[in-house]
MIVOMAR-110033 format. One record per residue (C-alpha): x, y, z. Coordinates in Angstrom, 3 decimals, decimal comma, padded with zeros to 6 digits. Layout:
<pt xx="X" yy="Y" zz="Z"/>
...
//
This chain:
<pt xx="023,468" yy="-009,842" zz="017,904"/>
<pt xx="021,907" yy="-006,658" zz="016,850"/>
<pt xx="021,012" yy="-005,105" zz="013,658"/>
<pt xx="024,129" yy="-003,142" zz="013,423"/>
<pt xx="026,406" yy="-005,996" zz="013,760"/>
<pt xx="024,938" yy="-007,605" zz="010,377"/>
<pt xx="026,919" yy="-007,236" zz="007,248"/>
<pt xx="024,195" yy="-005,823" zz="004,820"/>
<pt xx="025,092" yy="-006,395" zz="001,129"/>
<pt xx="023,405" yy="-003,328" zz="-000,069"/>
<pt xx="024,323" yy="-003,680" zz="-003,888"/>
<pt xx="022,044" yy="-006,960" zz="-003,655"/>
<pt xx="019,229" yy="-005,185" zz="-001,886"/>
<pt xx="019,152" yy="-002,458" zz="-004,198"/>
<pt xx="019,243" yy="-004,731" zz="-007,332"/>
<pt xx="016,514" yy="-006,773" zz="-005,673"/>
<pt xx="014,316" yy="-003,476" zz="-005,116"/>
<pt xx="015,037" yy="-002,061" zz="-008,674"/>
<pt xx="013,856" yy="-005,807" zz="-010,204"/>
<pt xx="010,602" yy="-005,862" zz="-008,294"/>
<pt xx="009,874" yy="-002,016" zz="-008,761"/>
<pt xx="010,561" yy="-002,715" zz="-012,653"/>
<pt xx="008,370" yy="-005,831" zz="-012,464"/>
<pt xx="005,441" yy="-003,696" zz="-010,879"/>
<pt xx="005,775" yy="-001,059" zz="-013,597"/>
<pt xx="005,685" yy="-004,003" zz="-016,347"/>
<pt xx="002,531" yy="-005,350" zz="-014,412"/>
<pt xx="000,779" yy="-001,917" zz="-014,488"/>
<pt xx="001,564" yy="-001,316" zz="-018,160"/>
<pt xx="000,353" yy="-005,015" zz="-018,943"/>
<pt xx="-002,809" yy="-004,394" zz="-017,033"/>
<pt xx="-003,513" yy="-001,185" zz="-018,481"/>
<pt xx="-002,628" yy="-002,347" zz="-022,044"/>
<pt xx="-005,125" yy="-005,533" zz="-021,061"/>
<pt xx="-007,953" yy="-003,144" zz="-020,178"/>
<pt xx="-007,567" yy="-001,141" zz="-023,484"/>
<pt xx="-007,216" yy="-003,967" zz="-026,073"/>
<pt xx="-007,728" yy="-007,621" zz="-024,843"/>
<pt xx="-010,836" yy="-007,183" zz="-022,825"/>
<pt xx="-012,657" yy="-005,065" zz="-025,237"/>
<pt xx="-012,055" yy="-007,605" zz="-027,759"/>
<pt xx="-012,849" yy="-010,592" zz="-025,781"/>
<pt xx="-016,235" yy="-008,709" zz="-024,681"/>
<pt xx="-017,169" yy="-008,237" zz="-028,178"/>
<pt xx="-016,527" yy="-012,007" zz="-029,138"/>
<pt xx="-018,767" yy="-013,175" zz="-026,075"/>
<pt xx="-021,449" yy="-010,480" zz="-027,580"/>
<pt xx="-021,513" yy="-012,242" zz="-030,746"/>
<pt xx="-021,481" yy="-015,766" zz="-029,245"/>
<pt xx="-024,437" yy="-014,603" zz="-027,065"/>
<pt xx="-026,194" yy="-012,956" zz="-030,095"/>
<pt xx="-025,881" yy="-016,292" zz="-031,893"/>
<pt xx="-027,417" yy="-018,279" zz="-028,726"/>
<pt xx="-030,188" yy="-015,774" zz="-028,752"/>
<pt xx="-030,941" yy="-016,362" zz="-032,190"/>
<pt xx="-031,026" yy="-020,078" zz="-031,852"/>
<pt xx="-033,425" yy="-020,093" zz="-028,586"/>
<pt xx="-037,046" yy="-019,690" zz="-029,582"/>
<pt xx="-039,159" yy="-016,649" zz="-027,989"/>
<pt xx="-041,225" yy="-018,707" zz="-025,696"/>
<pt xx="-038,050" yy="-020,381" zz="-024,144"/>
<pt xx="-037,804" yy="-019,055" zz="-020,285"/>
<pt xx="-033,848" yy="-018,798" zz="-020,875"/>
<pt xx="-034,512" yy="-016,463" zz="-024,022"/>
<pt xx="-035,451" yy="-013,538" zz="-021,817"/>
<pt xx="-032,255" yy="-014,243" zz="-019,431"/>
<pt xx="-029,797" yy="-014,460" zz="-022,352"/>
<pt xx="-031,807" yy="-011,003" zz="-023,735"/>
<pt xx="-031,267" yy="-009,494" zz="-020,728"/>
<pt xx="-027,601" yy="-010,501" zz="-020,696"/>
<pt xx="-026,931" yy="-009,118" zz="-024,305"/>
<pt xx="-028,970" yy="-005,881" zz="-023,435"/>
<pt xx="-026,607" yy="-005,342" zz="-020,244"/>
<pt xx="-023,499" yy="-006,038" zz="-022,541"/>
<pt xx="-024,569" yy="-003,820" zz="-025,310"/>
<pt xx="-025,102" yy="-000,922" zz="-022,954"/>
<pt xx="-021,663" yy="-001,432" zz="-021,270"/>
<pt xx="-019,710" yy="-001,632" zz="-024,480"/>
<pt xx="-021,528" yy="000,792" zz="-026,588"/>
<pt xx="-022,059" yy="003,285" zz="-023,926"/>
<pt xx="-021,832" yy="007,106" zz="-024,957"/>
<pt xx="-018,421" yy="008,694" zz="-023,746"/>
<pt xx="-018,688" yy="011,202" zz="-020,815"/>
<pt xx="-019,129" yy="014,913" zz="-021,812"/>
<pt xx="-015,583" yy="016,976" zz="-022,262"/>
<pt xx="-013,900" yy="018,300" zz="-018,907"/>
<pt xx="-015,422" yy="021,876" zz="-019,888"/>
<pt xx="-018,958" yy="020,801" zz="-019,727"/>
<pt xx="-018,191" yy="018,708" zz="-016,484"/>
<pt xx="-016,306" yy="021,406" zz="-014,562"/>
<pt xx="-019,717" yy="023,955" zz="-015,335"/>
<pt xx="-022,202" yy="021,628" zz="-013,893"/>
<pt xx="-019,875" yy="021,627" zz="-010,531"/>
<pt xx="-019,810" yy="025,540" zz="-010,131"/>
<pt xx="-021,527" yy="026,768" zz="-007,024"/>
<pt xx="-025,346" yy="027,874" zz="-008,135"/>
<pt xx="-025,167" yy="030,795" zz="-005,474"/>
<pt xx="-022,787" yy="033,652" zz="-004,386"/>
<pt xx="-023,054" yy="032,540" zz="-000,450"/>
<pt xx="-021,890" yy="029,100" zz="-001,497"/>
<pt xx="-018,965" yy="030,695" zz="-003,118"/>
<pt xx="-018,288" yy="032,841" zz="-000,379"/>
<pt xx="-018,715" yy="030,147" zz="002,088"/>
<pt xx="-015,652" yy="028,276" zz="000,693"/>
<pt xx="-017,537" yy="026,118" zz="-001,681"/>
<pt xx="-014,582" yy="024,872" zz="-003,829"/>
<pt xx="-015,262" yy="023,086" zz="-006,942"/>
<pt xx="-013,812" yy="019,599" zz="-006,985"/>
<pt xx="-013,706" yy="017,234" zz="-010,260"/>
<pt xx="-014,664" yy="013,742" zz="-009,385"/>
<pt xx="-012,780" yy="011,232" zz="-011,107"/>
<pt xx="-014,693" yy="008,336" zz="-013,406"/>
<pt xx="-012,695" yy="005,496" zz="-011,937"/>
<pt xx="-011,527" yy="005,656" zz="-008,453"/>
<pt xx="-009,431" yy="002,241" zz="-008,794"/>
<pt xx="-007,097" yy="003,983" zz="-011,670"/>
<pt xx="-006,703" yy="007,326" zz="-009,487"/>
<pt xx="-005,607" yy="005,404" zz="-006,593"/>
<pt xx="-003,222" yy="002,633" zz="-008,533"/>
<pt xx="-001,863" yy="005,605" zz="-010,922"/>
<pt xx="-001,409" yy="007,895" zz="-007,878"/>
<pt xx="000,333" yy="005,062" zz="-005,781"/>
<pt xx="002,547" yy="004,291" zz="-009,042"/>
<pt xx="003,338" yy="007,851" zz="-009,655"/>
<pt xx="004,311" yy="008,579" zz="-006,120"/>
<pt xx="006,197" yy="005,524" zz="-005,666"/>
<pt xx="008,058" yy="005,941" zz="-008,540"/>
<pt xx="008,539" yy="009,601" zz="-008,259"/>
<pt xx="010,091" yy="009,287" zz="-004,968"/>
<pt xx="012,417" yy="006,765" zz="-006,033"/>
<pt xx="013,464" yy="008,488" zz="-008,930"/>
<pt xx="014,537" yy="011,517" zz="-006,608"/>
<pt xx="015,963" yy="009,106" zz="-004,182"/>
<pt xx="018,104" yy="007,648" zz="-007,378"/>
<pt xx="019,283" yy="011,109" zz="-008,186"/>
<pt xx="019,958" yy="012,405" zz="-004,814"/>
<pt xx="023,730" yy="012,506" zz="-005,368"/>
<pt xx="023,923" yy="013,042" zz="-009,216"/>
<pt xx="022,399" yy="011,644" zz="-012,296"/>
<pt xx="021,787" yy="007,958" zz="-012,450"/>
<pt xx="020,739" yy="006,295" zz="-015,446"/>
<pt xx="018,000" yy="004,045" zz="-013,620"/>
<pt xx="016,320" yy="007,325" zz="-013,016"/>
<pt xx="015,130" yy="007,192" zz="-016,506"/>
<pt xx="013,482" yy="004,202" zz="-016,110"/>
<pt xx="011,997" yy="004,934" zz="-012,855"/>
<pt xx="010,850" yy="008,318" zz="-014,321"/>
<pt xx="009,181" yy="006,683" zz="-017,100"/>
<pt xx="007,134" yy="004,603" zz="-014,999"/>
<pt xx="006,344" yy="007,675" zz="-012,727"/>
<pt xx="005,094" yy="009,272" zz="-015,817"/>
<pt xx="002,969" yy="006,003" zz="-016,602"/>
<pt xx="001,660" yy="006,583" zz="-013,263"/>
<pt xx="000,516" yy="010,304" zz="-014,013"/>
<pt xx="-001,074" yy="008,959" zz="-017,414"/>
<pt xx="-003,197" yy="006,486" zz="-015,544"/>
<pt xx="-004,511" yy="009,399" zz="-013,223"/>
<pt xx="-005,436" yy="011,660" zz="-016,049"/>
<pt xx="-007,283" yy="008,651" zz="-017,337"/>
<pt xx="-009,435" yy="008,487" zz="-014,446"/>
<pt xx="-010,515" yy="011,806" zz="-014,680"/>
<pt xx="-010,749" yy="011,582" zz="-018,527"/>
<pt xx="-008,285" yy="014,382" zz="-019,314"/>
<pt xx="-006,271" yy="012,138" zz="-021,731"/>
<pt xx="-006,123" yy="013,212" zz="-025,490"/>
<pt xx="-008,184" yy="009,860" zz="-026,474"/>
<pt xx="-010,952" yy="010,758" zz="-024,074"/>
<pt xx="-011,472" yy="014,288" zz="-025,304"/>
<pt xx="-011,672" yy="012,715" zz="-028,781"/>
<pt xx="-014,090" yy="010,478" zz="-028,068"/>
<pt xx="-016,119" yy="013,161" zz="-026,483"/>
<pt xx="-015,688" yy="015,482" zz="-029,368"/>
<pt xx="-016,665" yy="012,570" zz="-031,831"/>
<pt xx="-020,022" yy="012,132" zz="-030,202"/>
<pt xx="-020,915" yy="015,429" zz="-030,408"/>
//
């Protein structure tokens, strides 16, 4: 018996693939919303709780310094200033000398979050290819769903570079 002898149920296979891809898209969207909302709220609640513990400890207690250092790190992480706008970051990446430019010194913008760049790129690439595959013989309504997931992957890539409108507004507020 070879693979060509097997009767494949292609409708069932495509249904399973669509279901798995939809669940992956929902998981990515859920993770992004968790990072933006719930995680920040939980961190601030933990900070409030740690500050209350710090107030109860006498300054001579050895645990006071430990809790104080933890609270300081948490405050630094939660309230760090936003990164500068894209134009300012690009200005610092320009070559300093003409010989650098003549030797092919290209300017590359580095992402702030490599994991967002990788995950967003993979989601964008995967769902874009799938959308093109669905539309290879004409329009398919399923391509709307996969296209939306592809665009959400692209938005994650923009967020990794700080190119989203939210990150630009945050940097303008800091000026």
